[in-house]
N, C-alpha and C positions, 0 to 999 in steps of 0.2 A: 545567496540567490533570493530574490524577492519572493518567488513562489513558496519557498520553504518557510519564510517568515509568515506568509499568509496562511499556509497550511497549519502551522503550529498555533497561530492566533485563533483561527476558526475552531481548532480542536479544543482549545481551552473553554470555548463557549458550550459546544455540544458536538457529539459524534452522531451521525445519522447513517446507520448501516442499511444500504439498499438491499432489496430482496436477493439479487444475484450474489452479493457479498455474503449474506447469511447462508445461502445454499452452498457456496464454495467453502466457507469456513466450517460448516457442520458436516461435511462429507466424512464418513467414517475413517478414511485414510488420511485425513488432515486434522480435524478437530482443533481448529485454531481458536483460541480464546480471545475475547474482547480485550483483555489486559495485554495480550501479546500484540494485538494491532495497535493499541495505545503506545506500547513501548517502541514499536517501529516508527510511529509518528513522532514521538518525542526524541528518540535517539538515532533514528536511521538517517540515510542519505538519499538524495534524489539521484536516480540513475537514468531516468528519462523524463524530459519536460515536453509537454504537448500543449502549447498555447492555442493551437487551432482545433482542438478536440471539439466535436459537436456538442458535448455535454458541458462545455466550459473549459477554462484553462485547467488541465489536469496534470498530474505527475505520477510517476511510478517510484515508490520508495523501497529501498532494501534495508531490512533490519533483522534482528535476531530475536527469536522467541525462547520458549522453554527449551532446555537442553541445547542452547545455542543453535537451534535449527533456523536456517534462513527463511525469511518470509518476505514476500512482495505484497505491497499494498498500493492500489490505484485509488486516488482520491481527487476530489474537486473542492477547493475552499469556496464557501459562500459567506455572505456578510455575518450570519449568525450561527453557522454550523459548518462542520466538515463532512461532506458526503463521501462515504466509503463505497466506492464502486465495486471493488472486489479485493479479496485477500487470498493468497494461495502460496503453496510451497513450490518454489521454482524447480522445474525438471532439470536435472543435471545434463540431460541429453540436449536440451534446448538453450542452456545458458553456459557461459564461461565458468571456469573453476571457482571464481569469486562471486558468481551469480550477478555480475554487473553488466554483462554484455550478452546480447543474443548471439547464438552460434548460427552462422549461415549454413544452410543445408544445400 
């Protein structure tokens, strides 16, 4: 996928954690480290591609952090950085068992 190549190239330059991402990562029930986000970006897979996103062509990545916990990262590649929109632990009630598809309610 072209967007994955763009994401990883932008991440090599710089990661920019937006305030919403930091708030979500630092919630006491999550405590997602920056290194975990970087691992999701370098090793994870795209599970949603959103070329029409108002923030720019974004995507949702699934990867695994410490203790193999699943982590979702929403990001937007820019020319000289990767904007991290949010990072969170997917809710098993809202996602399939492999955390790749949203469960319809």
